[in-house]
N, C-alpha and C positions, 0 to 999 in steps of 0.2 A: 463279066460275072466272076464272083469269088468262088473258088472251088469249095465243094461241100466239106472236104477234110480240114479246110482252114476256117471256114465260116463258123462263128460261134452259134451254139444252139439258142434259139430265141423262144420266148414264151409270152403268153398274154399276161400283162402285169397291170395292176391297178395302182394308181398314185392318188391318194387323197391329200389335198392341200388345205391346210388351215391358214387362210389369209386373214390374220387378225387385225393388223394395222401397220402403220409406219410411224417412226419416232425420230425426232431431232434431225429432220431433213434440212440441209443447208440450201441457201439460195443458189440458183443456177442462172448465169448470165445476168447478174444484178437484179434478178426478180425472184421473189419467194415462190416456193412450190406450194400451191394452194389446192389443186385438184389432181392428186396423183391416182394412178391406177397401176395394176400389177400385171406383168406378162411372165408366164412360166413356160420354159421350153425344156423338153427332154425327149430324146430318141426321135427327133423329127416332128413331134407333136407340140402344139402351142395352145395355151389356154389363157384367157384374159379375165381379170377380175372386174368388178364394178368400179365406178369412179367415186372417190371420196369427194363430197361436195365442198366441204370446207375443213381442211386439215387442222386449222387453228382451233376450231371449236370442238371437233371430234375427229381424231386421226384414225379411227377404226373403220373397217369396211362394213357396209350394211349386210352384205352376203359374205359370210366368212368361210364357207366350205366349198371347195372346188374339187372336181373329179375329172381325171383323165386316164384313158386306157392307151398303153403303149406296148410295144413288143421289145422286151429287154433281154439281154443275154442272161442265162442262168448263172454263169460264173461272174463273180463280182469284178474280177480283173478286167473284163471287157465292158463293163457297164459305162454308159456315157454319163457325164455330169448333168446336174439340173442347173439351168441358168435362170435366174430371177432378175427381171428388169423392172425398174421403177420409171414410169412414164408420167410426165406432167402434161395434162390436157389444158392447153392454153387457147387463147383467142385466135381466131382466123385459122383454126384447124392445125395449129402447130402442136406436135406431140414429141418433144425432145426426150431422150433418155437421160434422166438426171442421176441415175445410179444403178448399179447392178451387182449381183452376187453370184459366184460360181460355187456350187456344192459338189465336190468331187467324190466324196465317199458316201455311198448310199446305204451301206450295211447298217448303220446306226438307226435307220428309219424302218427297217424290215420288222414286221410283226406277224403274229399268228392270228389270222382272222377267225379261225374256228374256236378260239378260246372263249369259254362261256363268259358273256358280258354281265350276266346277272347272277349274283351269288347271295347266299344266305349268311347272315351274321350269326355265328355260333358263340354262345356264352360259355366260357370255361367253367369247370366245376370249382376250381379254386377261387375263392372270393378274396377281395382285398382285405388286408388287415386293418382293423379299425384303430385309428390313431386318435387318442384323446388329448386335446390341448388344454392347458391350464391357464388360468387368469394370472399371468405374471408378465413382466416386461421382457419380451424376446423380440429383438429387432430383425429386420431383413438381412442385415450383414451377418448375423449368426447363421442364417440359412445359406448365404453365399459362401462363407468360409467353411462351413461343414461340407459343402459340395465340392470345394476345391481341395479339401484335405488339410486345410490349415486349422487343425483341431484346437490349437492353443488360442485361437482368436474367436472361436464360436461360443465360448462359455459353456452353459449347460444346455445348449440347443439340442445336441444329439442325444443327450441323456433323456430328454423328454420325448424323443421319438417323433419329432416334427418332420414336415415335408422337406425334401431337398429338391434340387434342380440339376439339370444337365449343364455342365460348363464345357463348351467345345473350344479346343485350342486352335480353331480355324474358322473361316467364314462358314455360315450356314449353307451357302451354295457349294462349298467344298466337301460337305459331309456326304459320304458315298450313299448312305441309305436314302437320302432325299433327292438324288438324281439331279443335283444342281438347281433344284426348284424350277426346272425347265421341262417337267413332264407334260404340261399342257401346251405351252408354246415356248419357242426358243427365240433368241435374238441373233439375227444375222446382220453383219455389218455390210452396208452398201458402199461401194467404191465407185469412183468416177474415172478410173484409169490413171495411167502414169502421166506425170507432168513432162515438161520438156527435158528435164534432167533425168537421164535414165537411171541414175544411182538412187533416186528418191523412191520411197514406197508409195503405192497408190493412196490417194487421199480418201479418207473415210468421210462420207457426206451424209450419212444417216443410218437408220436401223430399220430392219424389217422384222416384225413380230409375227411369228407363225410357226408351223410345224408340218411335217410330212409323215404319212403312213403308207408304206409300200408292201404289197402282198400279192401273190400270184393268183391269177384267175384260171378257171378250167378252160381247157383247149376247145371244148364244145360250147359255143355260145348259147346253146339251148338249155344247158344245165344251169341251176340256180347259182347266183353269185353269193359270195360270203357277205355277212352283215357289214354295214358301214361302221367305221371306227369313230368318226366324229359325229356322234348322235347327240350326246349330252354336252351341248355348248352353252356356256352362260351368255347372258345378254351382253351385247357390245356397246350399250349406252354408257354414258358417263356415270361414275360412282363417286359420290362425295363421302370422304372418310375422315375420321379423327385419327391422327398419327401421334403416338406417344413414343418418344425416343428416350430410353434410359441409358445414360452414359455413366458407366461404373468407375472405371479407372484405366490408366494407361501405364505402360512400362517400356523401357528400352528406348526412350525418346532421344533424338539427336540433340546435343547441347547447342545452344544458340548464343549464350553469353560468355563473357571472358572468364567467368569463374567455373566454367565447365558444366553449368546448369542452364535451366530455362525457366520461364514463368508462364506455363501453359494455361490457356483457357479455350473454351469450346465455342464454335460458331456453327449453327445449323442453317442449311439452305434447302428449301423445297419449293421448286417453281420460282415464282417472283417473291416469295417470302423468305426472310432470313431473320435469325435470332442470334445476337452476339452476346455472349456472357463475359464480356471483358472485365466488368467490375468484380467478378468472382474468380479472378486469376489466382493460381496457386504459386507462391514464390519459391524459387530456389529448389527445384526438384526435377528429377527425370522419371519419377514414378508417382505421379499425382493420383490421389483418390478424389474423383470428382463427385460422384453421388448426386448427379443432377438429372432432373426430369424436364423435358421440353415437349410441350403439346402444341401441335399445329393442325390445321385442316388442309386437306388436299383433294383435288379432283382428278381421279384416275380415268384415263391414262395420260392426261395432259401433264400433271405434276407427278411423274413417276420416279424421278431420280432424286433420292434423298442424299444430300451431301453433308457429311460430318467432317469438319475441319478443325485442326488444332493450330492455334497461333501462339507465338511467344510475345508476351507483353513487354513493351519498351516505353519508358516514360518520355525520353527525349527524341526518339526516332520512330519511324514507321514499324508497326508490328510485323514480325516475320512469320511466314507460314511454315509450320513444322511438317505437316503432312495432312492428307485427307483420304477418306474412303467414300465410295459411292455405292448406294444400295438401290437396287431396282425393286420398287414397291409393287409394281404391277405383276412381276413374276411371283411374288409372295401372295398377292391377292388371288391370282388365278391358279396357283399350284394345288394339286389334289391332296397334297400333304397338309394343307390348311396352315400355312405359315403366318397367318394373321395374328394369332395369339396362341402361345403354347399351352398345352394341357397340364394343369397341376396334378399332383398325386392324389389329393383328396378334395372333396367339395366342402368348402367352408363358407358360411354366410357372414362371418365376422372374423376379427383377428388379423394378424399380419398376412395370412394366406387367404384372405377373402377373395371370393370369385369375382373376377373383373370383366367378364364378357357380358354383352347385353342379353344373350340367350342362355337359358339354363342348360345343364348337360343333356337332359332329356330332349329339349327342343333342338339342340345342336345335333343330337343323334338322329332325329327324324330328318333334319335337313341334309345330313351326311348321307343317309340312305337314299333320299330322293336324287341327289346329285350323282350318286354312283349307280342308280338303278337297282339298288338292293331291295330285297323283301325282308322285312322284319319277321322273324320266326313267330309262329303262333304260340310257342311255348314261352315267349318272352314274358307274357303277363303272369303265367304260373311261376316262373322263376322269380319274378319280382315279388310275388306274395311270399315265397320261401325266404327271400332276403329280408323281408320285413320281420319275420320271426327270428332270423339269425342275428339281426341287429337290435333286437328288443332290449338286450342288456345295455347296449350303448346308449339307448335313449334314456334309461333310468339314471345314468350317471350325470351329474351336474356339469354339463359341457355346453356352453352357448355358441360354440364356434362351428361345429360340424352340422352340415345340412341334413335333410331327410335321407333315409337309406335308398329310396328309389333314384334320387339324383346321383347319389354316390355310385350306385350300380351302373347307371347310364354312363357316368364318367369313366368307370372301369372298362366298360365295353369300348368306348372311344379310344382309350389308351391302347387297347389290344389291336387296333386297326393300323398301327404303324404311323400315326399322325405325329406331328412335331410336338415334343413335350415342352414344358416350361424350361427355359434355357437362358444361357448367356453365351454369346459368340465372341470370338476374338478375331478382329479384323486388322490386317496390316495397313499402315499409313504410307502413302507415297506422295512425293513432291514433284511438281512439273519440272523443276530444275534438275532433278535426278530421278527420272521416271522408273528406272529399273532397280533402284536401291531402296530398301525398306527403311523408313524413318522412325519406326517404332510400331507398337501394337496397341490397339484400343479394344477394351472389353465393353460391350453394350448389348442391348436387344431392343427390338422395335415391335410395338403392338399396333395393329391396324384394325380399326373398327368401322365398318360401313354404317353410315347414318340410317340407311334403310332398315337396319335390323333393330334400331333403337339406341338409346343412350348407354354408353359403357358404364361399368361399375367404377368404384373409386380406384385411383392409381395406387401403386405401391409407394411407400415412403422409404426412399433409399438415401435419405440425407445422411452424410457421414456422421459417425458417432462423435458426440461431444463429450469431452472429458469432464468429470465431476471433481469438485474441490474436496480434498481430504486433508486431514491434519494428523501427523504422527507425533504423539507426545511420548518422549523418552525421558524417564527419570533415572539418573545415575545415582544409586544409593551408596555403594561401597566398591572398593577394589581389594583384592587379596593376592598374595604371592606374586607381587609385581617385581620384576627384575630390579635389583639395586645397582644403579648404573654409576653413581657418583661416590666420592669419598669426602667426608666432612672435614672441617678444620681440626677436628679432634682425632681424625684417622678412622672413623667408622664408615661402613658401607651404608649408603642411604640413597633415596630418590625423592625429588620434588615432583610429586605425581599430579597430573591433570589428565582429563579425558576430553577427546575431541570427537565430533560426529557430524555426519552430513549424509544426504541422499545422493546417489549417483545421478549426474545430470544437473544437480543443483549445487555445484561446488561454490557458487557465490554466497551461499547461505551456510557456511561452516560455523558451528557453534562449539564452545568449549567451556568447561567448568572452571571454577577457581582452583588454586593450587593448594594441594596438601603438602606443606613443606616438611622436610626432614622425616620421611617415612623410613624407619629403621628395619621394619619387618615386612615391607611390601603392602601394608594396609593403607587404605585411603578412605576418607569419609567425605561425602560431598553433599548429598541431598540437593541435587541440582536438576532442573528440568530443561530439556530441549524441546522445541516445537518446530516441526518441519512442515510447512504447507506444500502441497503438490497437486497436480492435476492427474487424475487416474481414470482409465477406461476399464470398468469392471468386467465387461464381456471379453475383452482381449487380454486382461490382466497385465497391462503395461501402463507406464507413465507417459504422458504427453508433455514434451519439453519444447518450448519455442525460444529460440535464441538466434541472434544475428550471426551470419557466417563470418562477416568482418565488421569492424566497428563502424565503417562508413556505409554499410548496407542499409537500405531503406526498409526492407521487409525482414521479418523473422522467419527462419526456417524451422519447421516442425519435424521432430523426430520422436520415435516411440522406443522406449527402453524399459527394461524390467525394473520394478521398484526394489532397489537394493540399498540397504542401510549399512554404512561403514562406521564402526566405532574403533577408535585408536587410543592407545595409552602412550603418553609422552612424559619425558623427564624435563622439567623446566630448568633452563640455564639463563642467568642474568647477563653474562658477559660473552656468551657465544650462542650458537644456534642450539635450539632445543633438540634433545635426543629422542628419536623415535624408538619405541620399545616393542610394540606389537599391535595387531588389530584383528578384528573379526568382521567379515562381510557377509550379510545375510539377505537372501531374497525374501521379501515379506510375504510372498505367496507360498514359499516352501522353506520355512524357518526350522532350524533344528530345535528340538525341545530343550528347554533349559534344565539345569540341575537345581535341586531344591536346596542344596547346601554347597559351600565351597569345597568340602572334602570330596564330593562326588563329581566335581567339575574337572574335566581333563580334555586333552586333545582327542582322545578316542571317542569322546561324546559326539563330536561332529561326524566322525566317520560312521559310527554306529547308527546315527539317525538317518544318514543318507543311504546306507546299505539296507536297513530294515524299513525304509520308507516311513519313518515315524515323524515326518515333518508336519508342521502345522501352518495354516494360513492365518495371518493376522487379520485379514479382511473378514474372515469367517468367525474367528474366535474373539476378535475385538480387543482382548487384553491378555498379556502374558507377563509373568514375573518370575525371575530366577537368576541363576548364575550362568554366564557364558564364558568360555575360554577365549583369550586373545592369543594369536599365534605369531611367533617370530620365525622367519625363514632365513636360513643361512647355510651356505655350502650344500645346498640341495636337501636340507633337512628341516623338519618342522619341530619347533620346540614351544613350550608353554612360556609366554611372556607375562602372563597375569590373568586374573579372573575379574570379571565385572558383574556386579549385581545391578540389574536394570528392571524397570517396568516399562513395557511397550504397550501403548494404547492407541487405537485407531478410531478417529471420530470424523464425522461429516460436518458440513457447515451448520446444520441445525443443532447438532449435539454440541458443537463448539460454543454456540450462543447460549445454549441452556446450561452448560457446565464450563464456564470460562476458567482459564488458567494462564498465568504469566510465565515469562521466561525466567530461568534461574530460580531465584526466590523472590522475584519482584511481584508486585501486586498486578492482578488479583491472585494472591497466593492461596489457591484452594484447589480442590479436586485432584489430589489431596493437598493439604497444607504442608509445606516443607519447613521443618525447623532448622535452626542452625546446627551444623554437624558438631558432635562432641569429639573434638580432636585432642591429642595429647598436648601438654603445655609446651613441648619442644617444637611444635609445628608453627614456625614463624620464620620470616626472612632475617637471617642473623645480623646483617650489617645495618638494618634499619632500627634495631633495638639492641644496642650494646649491653645495657644493664640486664635485659632478659637473657641475652646470650651468656653473660657471666653467671647468672643465677641458674638457668635451666640447662645450659650446655656445659660450660667449663666447670662450674662447681659440682654438678652431678657426675661429671666424668672423672674429675681429678680431686674430689674433696678429700680423700684419704691421703693423697700425696700432699695436698696443701696443709692438712693437719700435721703430717709428719714433718714437713718443712718448718712449720710454725714452732713445733716443739723443739726441733733442732736449733732453731734461731734463738729461742728463749734460753736454752741451755748454754749456747755459745755466748750470749750476752752476759749471762750470769758469771761464766768463767772470766770473761774480759773484765767485768766490773770487779770481780774478786781480785784479779791480778792487779787491777788499777789501784785498788784500795790498800793492798798489803804493802807495808814499808819494806823497801829493798835493803836499806842499810841504815843501821842506827849506831851512832858513835858517841860515847860519853867522855872521850879523851879530852883533856885540857879544859874541862868544864864547859864545853859547848856542844851543840847539836848539829850534826852534819845532815843537811837536807838535800845534798847533791843528787841523791838517788830518786828523789820525788819528782813527779812530773809537774811542771808549771802549768798554769791555766792557759798560757799562750802557746803551748805545744813546744816543738823543737826549736822555734825561733827565740823562745824566751828561756833564759837560763837564770838560775837562782844564784845570786852572789851573797856571800856571807861576810858580814863585818861586825865588829864589836865596837860599841860606842860607850861602853861603860862596864863597870863590873856587873857581870851577869845579864847584860842587855845586848840583844842582837838586832841589827838593822838589816832588812832585806831590800835590796835594790835590783833594778833591771839593768843588765849590762848594756842593753841597746840604748838606754837613756840614763846614763849614770848621774846626770844632774838632777834627775827627778826621782826622788826616793818614793818607792811605793808605800813603804811603811815608815813613817817618822819614828825616831828613836825615843820620843818623849813617852814616858809611861802614861798610862791612861787610868785615871782614878776610878772611873766606872767600869773598867774592864773586869770581866768575871775572872779572868786569869791574872794573877799578880805578875807584874813585870811585863805585860803585853803592851805593844805599841798601839798608838791610836789608829794607824793604818791597818794594822792586823785585825783590829776590831771590825773594820769595814769589809774585810775579806776573810771570813772565818775558815777558808779552805786551808790556810797555813797558820800554824801556831808557833809561837816562840816560847820556849821553856827556859827557866833558869837552870 
């Protein structure tokens, strides 16, 4: 006998057992387990359940509630465990134990039996705020992003006051408020014992679905016992359900390809059914946005395990498994938190938040009260009448989405009962090759609709947003105060200006104007149109850019970037690289307001617009015209490199077809029509037009110098001619003329020789050719000068005088 001082104090204790069923039981001794039963042992007491006739058709017990009375210690430390054995009832009376489970901690099953089981539903005085939805395009992703805090992606969704949802960063079973969705029945793993190797863990051979309620009984058996806990038990028959799996997105995936990315797609498995979405794989990403809905039918509890798997698509080899997550649909179906379909914030009969359950809120409220054993208060009807008057104004407003006020009130009451709201859960992905290492996370939610309640409503449209085609038309009119970067052949400071522009992410579509040559004051005239097509998501205010990661890649990778326009001013050089002068980069959603004149355009214009939040959105304003400064940065300082006058216009595809416009000044040159710019006569490339260079550059620059040189040349020639014509020496001595000082026509090589051939007659010969007289001595009868020779008559430059 154990001494009284050591023996623990015992008390009468009731153990209620919810034996719901068995799941995924493996074969035993090469034979499947078809007729299992349950044996529960605790404190020396044993109780046995009924036998399941055919576990393949229905693995639930027909009689699911068992009761046993045992004497257990009051202190938890001394409490014995509960042993659950699964026995297979085979032919010839064989009843082997195919699996067992030992539950050592019983504290988690203790409850207070005197707690009132039936409660009244009280309606709070504060009524829900009426939200009016408008007829405009607002998608489900705006609802999702507004719930996650990604405000820049939700567009105007929050401004309209629409419904939001709960986004849990964990599994729904891990949310503390929902008790692991095991409030009705839990899952206990059945083990078969250790194998021959002592280092291995016991083998898991199946699952037992059930629960326990433990509470003390009065010591006097004649006293009334507390009420039973498992009174409201749903039917254990099979339930055919419609299962909708909404797979939103994944992030943090483990790379599977050599480029550090993967090509993920989704595969859904439920019982013997599976759906592979291989053709819709998303290339080259670790954070895919799936936006896929998969609808299947399931029979509970046979098809209870929903398996969502991500695979990496490979063209030449077998697809690799990235990771998977398993969802127990039966727990969600049986949970008192009603995890089949989350409750939205408002009851809408149309729109993106349309009610999707087969039962209306009022019908669901009555069913909820019946399952819980609640009594609806008598005042509910009077409260409902008051709500009709409170929501009278809401009915007068033209709103086709909101349902009747009584249904909205019933939904509000349901939300006050702590039921699961409309949500998105985040589930970790695990791979069997690395079972303890998370391979990424997947955001999804599951809707479960029993067919016995009717057909469900329409599903949500969670298709990823598709970008729309937009066209940015940018007309470069003029430039002003551009930096003069070059020196002309005449020594003047000048620049050969042109403007270049493109959208960030579309560097392959860079466009530039023609060149305004020889700008001496920083002015440039262009009248040139840029047209930039791009794909844009209005709700997220980002551009969608698809491009290949490498040139040999088969698929394009999509990325989202802000719509930013870059305008640069360059100086053109023929025989070297062009010189970059300055640029301006503008976000088309938050553009600085332009200046109306070049005098008001400065660097401070950008800073003032950003500080005072005076930015404009080109997508809202559609067209903007004015002057913007171009900035040059150097030595950590910002300076003005020039000013650009532009017109920016945003058009969609329909507007582009209605108002066509060509590039530059090409046809169709309209909307508006661009004329040839009126540039100065000096604006041309100098070495291609030498005559124009002399006329418009050299002559205009040096015309006074040329005139001065010409006058000096004329004066100099006059002096030379005068000196040339003036006789140097005249001699009358001895009756002859001395012409030695005169210049001969042949220059220095020819000297004039003087000879007399008769009285008063002179003959001139060339000393280089003495035999050839230049002027014969014979007098010439017809000579105008008496006594002149015949040769002298032929060359009147020299005369002979008597």
